[in-house]
C-alpha positions, 0 to 999 in steps of 0.5 A, a space after each residue: 447141330 443142337 437146336 434149343 427152343 425155350 418157350 414162354 407161356 403164362 396162363 392157360 384158359 378157355 375164357 380169359 382174353 388176357 394177352 398172357 393167356 392161351 387156350 388149351 387147344 392152342 397150347 396142345 396144337 403148338 406143342 404137338 407140332 414141335 413134338 412131331 418135328 422131333 423136339 424132345 422135352 427137358 426142363 429149362 435148366 437142362 436146356 441151358 446147362 445140359 444134359 439135353 436132347 439134340 433138339 431140345 424143347 423147354 416149355 416154361 410158364 411164368 407167374 405160377 397161375 393155378 391153370 398151369 396145374 389144372 390145364 397145362 399139366 395134363 396137356 404136357 403129360 399127354 405129350 411126354 413133356 416136362 415143364 418149368 414154372 417160375 413162381 413169385 414166392 410172396 404169392 404162393 399159397 395165397 388165398 386171393 389173386 396175385 396182383 402187380 402192375 400189368 395184371 391188376 386191372 383184372 382184379 374185381 372182374 369176372 376173370 379174377 379167379 384166373 389170378 389165383 396162385 399155385 400152392 406149395 403142395 401143388 408145386 411139390 406135386 409138379 416137382 415130383 412129376 419131373 417139373 422144374 420149379 424156378 424163381 420169379 423173385 419174391 414180389 414180381 418187381 422191375 429188378 432194375 428199379 431196385 437198390 442193391 439191398 432190395 435186389 439181393 433180397 428179391 433174388 436170394 429170399 425167393 430162391 431160399 424159400 423154394 429150396 426150403 419148401 420143396 427140399 430140392 435145389 433151385 437153380 433157375 430164375 425168370 426176370 419179371 417183365 424180362 427186366 435186367 441189366 448188367 447189375 442185375 446179371 451180377 446180382 443173379 450170379 451172386 445169389 447162386 442162380 446158374 440159369 436165368 431167362 428173359 423174353 426179348 423183342 429181338 433175340 440175342 445170343 444166349 448166355 446162361 444168365 440171359 437166355 432168350 425165350 420165344 413168347 407165346 401169347 393170346 391170339 397167336 395162330 398156328 401160322 404165327 407160331 410156326 414162324 416164331 419157332 422156326 429156326 429161320 424165324 429165330 435167326 431173323 429175330 437176331 438181326 437188325 432187320 428184325 428190329 426195324 420190322 418190329 418197330 414198324 409193326 408196333 407203329 402201325 398198330 398204334 396208328 389211328 384207322 381211317 373211317 370207312 367211306 360212305 357206302 363202303 364195306 370191310 367185308 369180302 
């Protein structure tokens, strides 16, 4: 029985504490675990459309941070894994940091350089090494908030720019923020994409233009990662029970913590 596991990463850094960043050691430990379990690497499009291994692992990176080439690429190369990187084309080869809601608060601080984008020559190098370069739209908007004309432009122009710069087809898309609905799905198909992905809280049955990925984030320890990627964990995340558990977990995170009683300790 075919097992398709698609992971979603963003940046890789030793010092950036952003939720979207993982450390090099964590990335390598996580991927080495999966390779030891018999997973074999393929691009995202191959995972969705085939041909693919019996236990297929697609390692994807959203946003196109420079660390994907500088840090992640050597790790995947050591493990014999190709990758897929989804890039917002308005920012590729830019001199300054990428900026959109969700990462803009890092601009001007000590970690601003983490926001630097890959260049077109660097993306060509990755493509020549077997990586897939997919679209992350032009400007990284919430697609459901756009009118029909703006939506069509974000999808078609980004795909066309990638094909023009790299000289090869662009078949895949990652929805910024995972934001999509039936109108966005129809526009994605009309723009010529064959595979597209998101990162839902509750996993859904896969379809080529709404393929669920397992998101991996800062601070995910090996135990949490094992649970996330296990077939049992992924089956649980497709159930209504998971939705209830996830809602409870988020509510507990937001709840204020009671102060410690005098003379008490949180140690030991």
